[in-house]
C-alpha positions as CSV (number, residue, x, y, z in Angstrom):
1,M,-19.4,34.1,-18.0
2,K,-19.8,30.3,-18.1
3,Q,-16.5,29.9,-20.0
4,I,-14.6,31.9,-17.4
5,F,-16.1,29.8,-14.6
6,F,-15.2,26.6,-16.5
7,I,-11.6,27.7,-17.0
8,V,-11.1,28.7,-13.4
9,F,-12.7,25.4,-12.2
10,F,-10.4,23.4,-14.6
11,L,-7.3,25.3,-13.4
12,I,-8.1,24.7,-9.7
13,L,-8.8,21.0,-10.4
14,T,-5.5,20.7,-12.3
15,F,-3.4,22.3,-9.6
16,S,-5.0,20.2,-6.9
17,V,-4.1,17.0,-8.7
18,F,-0.5,18.1,-9.2
19,G,-0.3,19.2,-5.6
20,Q,-1.5,15.9,-4.3
21,R,1.1,14.1,-6.4
22,D,3.9,16.3,-5.1
23,N,2.7,15.7,-1.5
24,D,2.6,12.0,-2.0
25,Y,6.2,12.1,-3.4
26,R,7.4,14.1,-0.5
27,L,5.8,11.7,2.0
28,G,7.2,8.7,0.2
29,I,10.7,10.2,0.2
30,E,10.5,11.0,3.9
31,Y,9.4,7.5,4.8
32,F,12.1,6.1,2.5
33,K,14.8,8.2,4.1
34,S,13.7,7.1,7.6
35,K,13.7,3.5,6.5
36,E,10.0,3.0,6.9
37,F,9.8,1.1,3.6
38,E,6.2,-0.2,4.1
39,K,4.8,3.3,4.3
40,A,7.0,4.5,1.5
41,L,5.9,1.6,-0.6
42,F,2.3,2.7,-0.4
43,Y,3.0,6.1,-1.8
44,F,5.4,5.0,-4.5
45,E,3.2,2.2,-5.7
46,K,0.3,4.7,-6.0
47,L,2.5,7.2,-7.9
48,A,4.0,4.6,-10.2
49,N,0.6,3.3,-11.2
50,Q,-0.8,6.8,-11.7
51,N,2.3,8.0,-13.7
52,P,3.5,5.0,-15.7
53,N,5.9,7.1,-17.8
54,T,7.7,8.5,-14.8
55,T,10.6,6.2,-13.9
56,V,11.5,7.9,-10.7
57,Y,8.4,6.7,-8.9
58,F,8.8,3.2,-10.2
59,D,12.5,3.1,-9.2
60,Y,11.6,4.0,-5.6
61,Y,8.8,1.5,-5.7
62,I,11.2,-1.3,-6.7
63,R,13.8,-0.2,-4.1
64,C,11.1,-0.4,-1.4
65,L,10.2,-3.9,-2.5
66,K,13.8,-5.0,-2.4
67,E,14.3,-3.5,1.0
68,L,11.3,-5.4,2.2
69,E,12.6,-8.5,0.5
70,D,9.5,-8.9,-1.5
71,Y,11.4,-10.2,-4.6
72,S,8.5,-12.0,-6.2
73,T,6.4,-8.8,-6.4
74,A,9.4,-6.8,-7.6
75,E,10.0,-9.4,-10.3
76,K,6.4,-9.3,-11.4
77,E,6.3,-5.5,-11.6
78,I,9.5,-5.3,-13.5
79,K,8.3,-7.9,-16.0
80,K,5.1,-5.8,-16.5
81,R,7.2,-2.8,-17.3
82,I,9.4,-4.8,-19.7
83,R,6.3,-5.9,-21.6
84,K,5.1,-2.3,-21.9
85,T,8.5,-0.7,-22.8
86,K,10.6,-3.3,-24.6
87,D,13.2,-0.8,-25.7
88,D,14.2,0.3,-22.2
89,Y,17.0,-2.1,-21.2
90,N,17.3,-0.6,-17.7
91,Y,14.4,-2.8,-16.6
92,Y,16.3,-5.9,-17.7
93,I,19.2,-4.8,-15.6
94,E,16.9,-4.2,-12.7
95,L,15.4,-7.6,-13.1
96,G,18.8,-9.1,-13.0
97,A,19.5,-7.3,-9.8
98,V,16.4,-8.7,-8.3
99,Y,17.3,-12.2,-9.4
100,R,20.7,-11.7,-7.8
101,L,19.2,-10.9,-4.5
């Protein structure tokens, strides 16, 4: 009986975490589409930090920073990613784009 309770509790907890992430992503996209980049930045920064292996969240996070003209933060965040994933050359290209702006 305890095992069944534990399994059910674990499944509920897992689905609530994934549901929150999807909700944050939807809100971030809505704010991004409506050009409310400060609000979108909040959600994408949170998602990018919680899911460091998911590049979609990080890409939107950097796009928000560029739209807000916060180039120093964008540069710092991209350099952090480069240190973590040295083989992904897309981050070098993104860093060059930030330098160009």
